[in-house]
N, CA, C and O atoms as CSV, one atom per row, in Angstrom:
chain,resi,resn,atom,element,x,y,z
A,1,SER,N,N,62.854,-105.374,21.019
A,1,SER,CA,C,63.260,-103.988,20.984
A,1,SER,C,C,62.205,-103.138,21.692
A,1,SER,O,O,61.005,-103.350,21.520
A,2,LEU,N,N,62.655,-102.200,22.469
A,2,LEU,CA,C,61.774,-101.270,23.172
A,2,LEU,C,C,62.002,-99.888,22.572
A,2,LEU,O,O,62.957,-99.207,22.943
A,3,PRO,N,N,61.131,-99.460,21.640
A,3,PRO,CA,C,61.338,-98.189,20.952
A,3,PRO,C,C,61.310,-96.982,21.891
A,3,PRO,O,O,62.051,-96.020,21.687
A,4,ASP,N,N,60.464,-97.030,22.912
A,4,ASP,CA,C,60.367,-95.939,23.886
A,4,ASP,C,C,60.365,-96.570,25.277
A,4,ASP,O,O,59.299,-96.841,25.829
A,5,PRO,N,N,61.543,-96.805,25.846
A,5,PRO,CA,C,61.643,-97.518,27.116
A,5,PRO,C,C,60.782,-96.948,28.242
A,5,PRO,O,O,60.339,-97.697,29.112
A,6,SER,N,N,60.541,-95.650,28.240
A,6,SER,CA,C,59.731,-95.059,29.315
A,6,SER,C,C,58.285,-95.539,29.254
A,6,SER,O,O,57.580,-95.493,30.262
A,7,LYS,N,N,57.834,-95.994,28.096
A,7,LYS,CA,C,56.468,-96.512,27.942
A,7,LYS,C,C,56.403,-98.030,28.050
A,7,LYS,O,O,55.312,-98.598,28.023
A,8,ALA,N,N,57.533,-98.692,28.170
A,8,ALA,CA,C,57.585,-100.157,28.188
A,8,ALA,C,C,57.112,-100.687,29.533
A,8,ALA,O,O,57.903,-101.151,30.355
A,9,ARG,N,N,55.824,-100.605,29.730
A,9,ARG,CA,C,55.198,-101.068,30.968
A,9,ARG,C,C,53.917,-101.805,30.614
A,9,ARG,O,O,53.159,-101.368,29.749
A,10,GLY,N,N,53.678,-102.923,31.285
A,10,GLY,CA,C,52.452,-103.675,31.069
A,10,GLY,C,C,51.277,-102.996,31.747
A,10,GLY,O,O,51.427,-101.962,32.399
A,11,ASN,N,N,50.104,-103.595,31.583
A,11,ASN,CA,C,48.880,-103.029,32.155
A,11,ASN,C,C,48.839,-103.120,33.676
A,11,ASN,O,O,48.184,-102.305,34.326
A,12,ASP,N,N,49.528,-104.096,34.247
A,12,ASP,CA,C,49.525,-104.304,35.693
A,12,ASP,C,C,50.907,-103.937,36.244
A,12,ASP,O,O,51.885,-104.625,35.951
A,13,PRO,N,N,51.000,-102.870,37.031
A,13,PRO,CA,C,52.303,-102.446,37.559
A,13,PRO,C,C,53.027,-103.531,38.361
A,13,PRO,O,O,54.256,-103.530,38.428
A,14,ASP,N,N,52.275,-104.459,38.970
A,14,ASP,CA,C,52.904,-105.541,39.735
A,14,ASP,C,C,53.661,-106.515,38.838
A,14,ASP,O,O,54.561,-107.219,39.298
A,15,LEU,N,N,53.295,-106.554,37.554
A,15,LEU,CA,C,53.897,-107.508,36.626
A,15,LEU,C,C,54.818,-106.837,35.611
A,15,LEU,O,O,55.497,-107.520,34.846
A,16,SER,N,N,54.845,-105.527,35.600
A,16,SER,CA,C,55.548,-104.758,34.567
A,16,SER,C,C,57.036,-104.607,34.833
A,16,SER,O,O,57.531,-104.837,35.937
A,17,PHE,N,N,57.735,-104.206,33.756
A,17,PHE,CA,C,59.116,-103.769,33.918
A,17,PHE,C,C,59.142,-102.620,34.922
A,17,PHE,O,O,58.204,-101.827,35.001
A,18,HIS,N,N,60.231,-102.543,35.687
A,18,HIS,CA,C,60.451,-101.424,36.598
A,18,HIS,C,C,61.731,-100.677,36.250
A,18,HIS,O,O,61.979,-99.585,36.762
A,19,SER,N,N,62.533,-101.261,35.389
A,19,SER,CA,C,63.843,-100.699,35.038
A,19,SER,C,C,63.735,-99.499,34.118
A,19,SER,O,O,62.694,-99.241,33.513
A,20,GLN,N,N,64.842,-98.774,34.030
A,20,GLN,CA,C,64.953,-97.633,33.127
A,20,GLN,C,C,66.047,-97.854,32.082
A,20,GLN,O,O,65.975,-97.295,30.988
A,21,GLY,N,N,67.051,-98.657,32.405
A,21,GLY,CA,C,68.191,-98.837,31.506
A,21,GLY,C,C,68.235,-100.203,30.856
A,21,GLY,O,O,67.511,-101.118,31.248
A,22,ALA,N,N,69.098,-100.331,29.853
A,22,ALA,CA,C,69.203,-101.556,29.065
A,22,ALA,C,C,69.537,-102.776,29.928
A,22,ALA,O,O,68.924,-103.831,29.767
A,23,ALA,N,N,70.489,-102.644,30.828
A,23,ALA,CA,C,70.888,-103.776,31.661
A,23,ALA,C,C,69.742,-104.230,32.563
A,23,ALA,O,O,69.541,-105.428,32.756
A,24,GLY,N,N,68.997,-103.283,33.110
A,24,GLY,CA,C,67.875,-103.619,33.979
A,24,GLY,C,C,66.751,-104.319,33.240
A,24,GLY,O,O,66.200,-105.304,33.730
A,25,PHE,N,N,66.403,-103.808,32.047
A,25,PHE,CA,C,65.371,-104.465,31.241
A,25,PHE,C,C,65.800,-105.895,30.907
A,25,PHE,O,O,64.999,-106.825,30.996
A,26,ALA,N,N,67.066,-106.063,30.523
A,26,ALA,CA,C,67.576,-107.391,30.171
A,26,ALA,C,C,67.500,-108.331,31.369
A,26,ALA,O,O,67.106,-109.489,31.231
A,27,GLU,N,N,67.874,-107.838,32.532
A,27,GLU,CA,C,67.846,-108.661,33.741
A,27,GLU,C,C,66.421,-109.085,34.091
A,27,GLU,O,O,66.188,-110.242,34.443
A,28,GLU,N,N,65.472,-108.162,33.996
A,28,GLU,CA,C,64.084,-108.496,34.320
A,28,GLU,C,C,63.502,-109.510,33.335
A,28,GLU,O,O,62.806,-110.439,33.744
A,29,LEU,N,N,63.782,-109.339,32.034
A,29,LEU,CA,C,63.285,-110.296,31.048
A,29,LEU,C,C,63.948,-111.650,31.250
A,29,LEU,O,O,63.279,-112.681,31.175
A,30,GLN,N,N,65.240,-111.662,31.502
A,30,GLN,CA,C,65.940,-112.924,31.733
A,30,GLN,C,C,65.341,-113.658,32.924
A,30,GLN,O,O,65.137,-114.871,32.862
A,31,ASP,N,N,65.056,-112.947,34.001
A,31,ASP,CA,C,64.434,-113.567,35.171
A,31,ASP,C,C,63.057,-114.122,34.826
A,31,ASP,O,O,62.684,-115.196,35.298
A,32,ALA,N,N,62.295,-113.391,34.002
A,32,ALA,CA,C,60.953,-113.842,33.610
A,32,ALA,C,C,61.007,-115.109,32.767
A,32,ALA,O,O,60.050,-115.883,32.750
A,33,LEU,N,N,62.109,-115.327,32.073
A,33,LEU,CA,C,62.268,-116.528,31.254
A,33,LEU,C,C,62.853,-117.687,32.055
A,33,LEU,O,O,62.499,-118.844,31.827
A,34,ARG,N,N,63.741,-117.382,32.986
A,34,ARG,CA,C,64.423,-118.426,33.753
A,34,ARG,C,C,63.588,-118.981,34.903
A,34,ARG,O,O,63.667,-120.169,35.213
A,35,SER,N,N,62.804,-118.139,35.525
A,35,SER,CA,C,62.061,-118.575,36.716
A,35,SER,C,C,60.558,-118.467,36.483
A,35,SER,O,O,60.109,-117.819,35.538
A,36,GLY,N,N,59.803,-119.102,37.343
A,36,GLY,CA,C,58.348,-119.059,37.229
A,36,GLY,C,C,57.709,-117.940,38.031
A,36,GLY,O,O,56.484,-117.894,38.149
A,37,THR,N,N,58.500,-117.043,38.581
A,37,THR,CA,C,57.983,-116.002,39.467
A,37,THR,C,C,56.950,-115.107,38.790
A,37,THR,O,O,55.862,-114.912,39.331
A,38,LEU,N,N,57.267,-114.563,37.625
A,38,LEU,CA,C,56.326,-113.688,36.918
A,38,LEU,C,C,55.058,-114.457,36.566
A,38,LEU,O,O,53.950,-113.954,36.754
A,39,PHE,N,N,55.219,-115.672,36.057
A,39,PHE,CA,C,54.062,-116.495,35.707
A,39,PHE,C,C,53.177,-116.736,36.927
A,39,PHE,O,O,51.957,-116.595,36.838
A,40,GLU,N,N,53.759,-117.092,38.043
A,40,GLU,CA,C,52.973,-117.389,39.251
A,40,GLU,C,C,52.222,-116.152,39.742
A,40,GLU,O,O,51.078,-116.261,40.182
A,41,ARG,N,N,52.850,-114.984,39.671
A,41,ARG,CA,C,52.156,-113.751,40.069
A,41,ARG,C,C,50.992,-113.472,39.120
A,41,ARG,O,O,49.908,-113.091,39.562
A,42,TRP,N,N,51.215,-113.661,37.807
A,42,TRP,CA,C,50.149,-113.460,36.818
A,42,TRP,C,C,49.024,-114.475,37.036
A,42,TRP,O,O,47.849,-114.105,37.044
A,43,LYS,N,N,49.372,-115.733,37.211
A,43,LYS,CA,C,48.390,-116.807,37.391
A,43,LYS,C,C,47.502,-116.536,38.604
A,43,LYS,O,O,46.292,-116.753,38.548
A,44,ALA,N,N,48.095,-116.067,39.693
A,44,ALA,CA,C,47.337,-115.793,40.918
A,44,ALA,C,C,46.285,-114.706,40.709
A,44,ALA,O,O,45.304,-114.647,41.450
A,45,LYS,N,N,46.478,-113.853,39.714
A,45,LYS,CA,C,45.541,-112.756,39.445
A,45,LYS,C,C,44.414,-113.160,38.494
A,45,LYS,O,O,43.509,-112.365,38.238
A,46,GLN,N,N,44.459,-114.379,37.973
A,46,GLN,CA,C,43.433,-114.825,37.033
A,46,GLN,C,C,42.160,-115.221,37.783
A,46,GLN,O,O,42.233,-115.646,38.936
A,47,PRO,N,N,40.984,-115.085,37.138
A,47,PRO,CA,C,39.724,-115.431,37.795
A,47,PRO,C,C,39.695,-116.884,38.286
A,47,PRO,O,O,39.143,-117.168,39.349
A,48,ASP,N,N,40.288,-117.799,37.517
A,48,ASP,CA,C,40.355,-119.208,37.904
A,48,ASP,C,C,41.790,-119.695,37.678
A,48,ASP,O,O,42.091,-120.294,36.645
A,49,PRO,N,N,42.662,-119.438,38.637
A,49,PRO,CA,C,44.071,-119.797,38.456
A,49,PRO,C,C,44.299,-121.269,38.103
A,49,PRO,O,O,45.227,-121.596,37.364
A,50,ASP,N,N,43.457,-122.147,38.629
A,50,ASP,CA,C,43.632,-123.576,38.351
A,50,ASP,C,C,43.330,-123.930,36.903
A,50,ASP,O,O,43.738,-124.992,36.433
A,51,ALA,N,N,42.626,-123.063,36.188
A,51,ALA,CA,C,42.280,-123.326,34.789
A,51,ALA,C,C,43.367,-122.864,33.814
A,51,ALA,O,O,43.271,-123.123,32.614
A,52,VAL,N,N,44.389,-122.189,34.317
A,52,VAL,CA,C,45.472,-121.708,33.444
A,52,VAL,C,C,46.259,-122.910,32.926
A,52,VAL,O,O,46.681,-123.774,33.694
A,53,GLU,N,N,46.447,-122.946,31.609
A,53,GLU,CA,C,47.196,-124.038,30.975
A,53,GLU,C,C,48.643,-124.047,31.479
A,53,GLU,O,O,49.289,-123.001,31.528
A,54,PRO,N,N,49.148,-125.221,31.852
A,54,PRO,CA,C,50.519,-125.318,32.373
A,54,PRO,C,C,51.595,-124.833,31.396
A,54,PRO,O,O,52.665,-124.401,31.826
A,55,GLN,N,N,51.324,-124.899,30.079
A,55,GLN,CA,C,52.322,-124.467,29.082
A,55,GLN,C,C,52.767,-123.027,29.312
A,55,GLN,O,O,53.903,-122.673,28.997
A,56,TRP,N,N,51.871,-122.184,29.866
A,56,TRP,CA,C,52.198,-120.769,30.081
A,56,TRP,C,C,53.228,-120.581,31.186
A,56,TRP,O,O,53.802,-119.500,31.322
A,57,GLY,N,N,53.465,-121.622,31.975
A,57,GLY,CA,C,54.446,-121.547,33.054
A,57,GLY,C,C,55.825,-122.061,32.672
A,57,GLY,O,O,56.690,-122.209,33.536
A,58,ALA,N,N,56.042,-122.334,31.393
A,58,ALA,CA,C,57.336,-122.866,30.941
A,58,ALA,C,C,58.480,-121.939,31.342
A,58,ALA,O,O,58.347,-120.716,31.307
A,59,THR,N,N,59.595,-122.538,31.720
A,59,THR,CA,C,60.793,-121.768,32.050
A,59,THR,C,C,61.993,-122.345,31.302
A,59,THR,O,O,61.962,-123.485,30.838
A,60,ASP,N,N,63.023,-121.560,31.196
A,60,ASP,CA,C,64.283,-121.974,30.584
A,60,ASP,C,C,65.404,-121.467,31.483
A,60,ASP,O,O,65.837,-120.323,31.346
A,61,PRO,N,N,65.881,-122.315,32.410
A,61,PRO,CA,C,66.907,-121.888,33.359
A,61,PRO,C,C,68.197,-121.398,32.704
A,61,PRO,O,O,69.010,-120.733,33.347
A,62,GLU,N,N,68.383,-121.726,31.429
A,62,GLU,CA,C,69.602,-121.314,30.733
A,62,GLU,C,C,69.383,-120.117,29.808
A,62,GLU,O,O,70.286,-119.746,29.058
A,63,ALA,N,N,68.205,-119.515,29.853
A,63,ALA,CA,C,67.920,-118.353,28.998
A,63,ALA,C,C,68.879,-117.216,29.328
A,63,ALA,O,O,69.240,-117.002,30.485
A,64,THR,N,N,69.282,-116.491,28.287
A,64,THR,CA,C,70.121,-115.313,28.485
A,64,THR,C,C,69.515,-114.142,27.725
A,64,THR,O,O,68.950,-114.313,26.645
A,65,VAL,N,N,69.637,-112.967,28.294
A,65,VAL,CA,C,69.150,-111.744,27.653
A,65,VAL,C,C,70.212,-110.667,27.840
A,65,VAL,O,O,70.726,-110.464,28.940
A,66,THR,N,N,70.529,-109.985,26.749
A,66,THR,CA,C,71.428,-108.840,26.817
A,66,THR,C,C,70.672,-107.615,26.328
A,66,THR,O,O,69.753,-107.724,25.516
A,67,GLY,N,N,71.056,-106.464,26.821
A,67,GLY,CA,C,70.403,-105.221,26.425
A,67,GLY,C,C,71.416,-104.184,25.993
A,67,GLY,O,O,72.517,-104.101,26.537
A,68,GLU,N,N,71.026,-103.390,25.002
A,68,GLU,CA,C,71.910,-102.345,24.490
A,68,GLU,C,C,71.085,-101.117,24.128
A,68,GLU,O,O,70.066,-101.215,23.445
A,69,GLN,N,N,71.537,-99.971,24.594
A,69,GLN,CA,C,70.884,-98.698,24.266
A,69,GLN,C,C,71.365,-98.234,22.901
A,69,GLN,O,O,72.571,-98.138,22.671
A,70,LYS,N,N,70.438,-97.943,21.992
A,70,LYS,CA,C,70.746,-97.402,20.657
A,70,LYS,C,C,69.895,-96.162,20.484
A,70,LYS,O,O,68.690,-96.266,20.256
A,71,ASP,N,N,70.502,-94.987,20.588
A,71,ASP,CA,C,69.762,-93.728,20.590
A,71,ASP,C,C,68.747,-93.792,21.725
A,71,ASP,O,O,69.139,-93.977,22.877
A,72,LEU,N,N,67.464,-93.645,21.440
A,72,LEU,CA,C,66.438,-93.712,22.490
A,72,LEU,C,C,65.926,-95.126,22.701
A,72,LEU,O,O,65.315,-95.412,23.730
A,73,ARG,N,N,66.161,-96.000,21.762
A,73,ARG,CA,C,65.653,-97.377,21.753
A,73,ARG,C,C,66.555,-98.288,22.589
A,73,ARG,O,O,67.759,-98.058,22.704
A,74,ILE,N,N,65.949,-99.321,23.165
A,74,ILE,CA,C,66.721,-100.369,23.825
A,74,ILE,C,C,66.487,-101.664,23.063
A,74,ILE,O,O,65.349,-102.098,22.881
A,75,ASN,N,N,67.579,-102.273,22.622
A,75,ASN,CA,C,67.507,-103.554,21.929
A,75,ASN,C,C,67.830,-104.659,22.918
A,75,ASN,O,O,68.865,-104.633,23.585
A,76,LEU,N,N,66.934,-105.626,23.004
A,76,LEU,CA,C,67.133,-106.784,23.862
A,76,LEU,C,C,67.332,-108.000,22.971
A,76,LEU,O,O,66.578,-108.210,22.020
A,77,VAL,N,N,68.340,-108.796,23.275
A,77,VAL,CA,C,68.591,-110.028,22.530
A,77,VAL,C,C,68.439,-111.183,23.511
A,77,VAL,O,O,69.201,-111.309,24.469
A,78,ALA,N,N,67.429,-112.032,23.253
A,78,ALA,CA,C,67.139,-113.161,24.133
A,78,ALA,C,C,67.480,-114.470,23.430
A,78,ALA,O,O,67.147,-114.671,22.262
A,79,THR,N,N,68.142,-115.342,24.155
A,79,THR,CA,C,68.412,-116.694,23.685
A,79,THR,C,C,67.696,-117.629,24.647
A,79,THR,O,O,68.040,-117.707,25.826
A,80,THR,N,N,66.691,-118.342,24.127
A,80,THR,CA,C,65.864,-119.181,24.986
A,80,THR,C,C,65.233,-120.314,24.194
A,80,THR,O,O,65.096,-120.243,22.972
A,81,ARG,N,N,64.853,-121.361,24.917
A,81,ARG,CA,C,64.132,-122.476,24.309
A,81,ARG,C,C,62.624,-122.345,24.536
A,81,ARG,O,O,61.860,-123.229,24.149
A,82,ILE,N,N,62.203,-121.267,25.151
A,82,ILE,CA,C,60.776,-121.063,25.428
A,82,ILE,C,C,60.030,-120.821,24.122
A,82,ILE,O,O,60.510,-120.107,23.241
A,83,ASP,N,N,58.861,-121.421,24.011
A,83,ASP,CA,C,57.974,-121.271,22.856
A,83,ASP,C,C,57.691,-119.792,22.584
A,83,ASP,O,O,57.590,-118.995,23.517
A,84,SER,N,N,57.566,-119.434,21.315
A,84,SER,CA,C,57.391,-118.018,20.951
A,84,SER,C,C,56.114,-117.418,21.533
A,84,SER,O,O,56.106,-116.240,21.890
A,85,ASP,N,N,55.034,-118.194,21.637
A,85,ASP,CA,C,53.796,-117.657,22.217
A,85,ASP,C,C,53.984,-117.314,23.694
A,85,ASP,O,O,53.499,-116.284,24.162
A,86,VAL,N,N,54.679,-118.166,24.414
A,86,VAL,CA,C,54.947,-117.921,25.835
A,86,VAL,C,C,55.886,-116.720,25.976
A,86,VAL,O,O,55.693,-115.873,26.848
A,87,PHE,N,N,56.893,-116.657,25.121
A,87,PHE,CA,C,57.834,-115.532,25.135
A,87,PHE,C,C,57.093,-114.215,24.924
A,87,PHE,O,O,57.321,-113.245,25.647
A,88,LYS,N,N,56.209,-114.187,23.933
A,88,LYS,CA,C,55.443,-112.969,23.639
A,88,LYS,C,C,54.531,-112.605,24.803
A,88,LYS,O,O,54.364,-111.425,25.113
A,89,GLN,N,N,53.941,-113.602,25.449
A,89,GLN,CA,C,53.077,-113.317,26.595
A,89,GLN,C,C,53.877,-112.668,27.723
A,89,GLN,O,O,53.403,-111.723,28.355
A,90,ARG,N,N,55.088,-113.169,27.980
A,90,ARG,CA,C,55.933,-112.583,29.032
A,90,ARG,C,C,56.272,-111.135,28.691
A,90,ARG,O,O,56.243,-110.263,29.559
A,91,LEU,N,N,56.595,-110.884,27.423
A,91,LEU,CA,C,56.895,-109.504,27.022
A,91,LEU,C,C,55.676,-108.600,27.167
A,91,LEU,O,O,55.807,-107.444,27.571
A,92,ARG,N,N,54.493,-109.116,26.841
A,92,ARG,CA,C,53.273,-108.301,27.004
A,92,ARG,C,C,53.030,-107.979,28.474
A,92,ARG,O,O,52.625,-106.865,28.806
A,93,LEU,N,N,53.274,-108.944,29.352
A,93,LEU,CA,C,53.109,-108.682,30.782
A,93,LEU,C,C,54.089,-107.608,31.247
A,93,LEU,O,O,53.728,-106.711,32.009
A,94,LEU,N,N,55.315,-107.709,30.785
A,94,LEU,CA,C,56.360,-106.781,31.218
A,94,LEU,C,C,56.271,-105.411,30.560
A,94,LEU,O,O,56.439,-104.389,31.225
A,95,ALA,N,N,56.006,-105.386,29.248
A,95,ALA,CA,C,56.102,-104.134,28.476
A,95,ALA,C,C,54.795,-103.687,27.850
A,95,ALA,O,O,54.769,-102.659,27.174
A,96,GLY,N,N,53.708,-104.423,28.050
A,96,GLY,CA,C,52.455,-104.070,27.386
A,96,GLY,C,C,52.613,-104.218,25.884
A,96,GLY,O,O,53.167,-105.211,25.412
A,97,SER,N,N,52.139,-103.254,25.140
A,97,SER,CA,C,52.258,-103.301,23.677
A,97,SER,C,C,53.430,-102.454,23.185
A,97,SER,O,O,53.531,-102.162,21.993
A,98,HIS,N,N,54.299,-102.066,24.089
A,98,HIS,CA,C,55.386,-101.141,23.750
A,98,HIS,C,C,56.701,-101.860,23.458
A,98,HIS,O,O,57.755,-101.472,23.963
A,99,TRP,N,N,56.630,-102.905,22.643
A,99,TRP,CA,C,57.816,-103.629,22.198
A,99,TRP,C,C,57.591,-104.064,20.760
A,99,TRP,O,O,56.457,-104.138,20.286
A,100,GLU,N,N,58.672,-104.344,20.086
A,100,GLU,CA,C,58.572,-104.821,18.701
A,100,GLU,C,C,59.713,-105.763,18.412
A,100,GLU,O,O,59.819,-106.281,17.300
């Protein structure tokens, strides 16, 4: 859930959400779960990219995410086999601390 979608941005604009609406947020999160693109961009920015544990690059090509606007909040529902720690890391990259 994104309580204040306008603040749902990570610390690095290159890795953050860019969308404004529910469908866009859902699409960006789904892409971050299905493909390794976000992970590879994040990994390249690390001081020692080769030292990054491979588990952080896990993907789920069948992951699905839907988004729905409820008042000011956006609720995202993700169905994925990705480990919860990896899932949370992707959300932190995309939304910073502005998700719950």
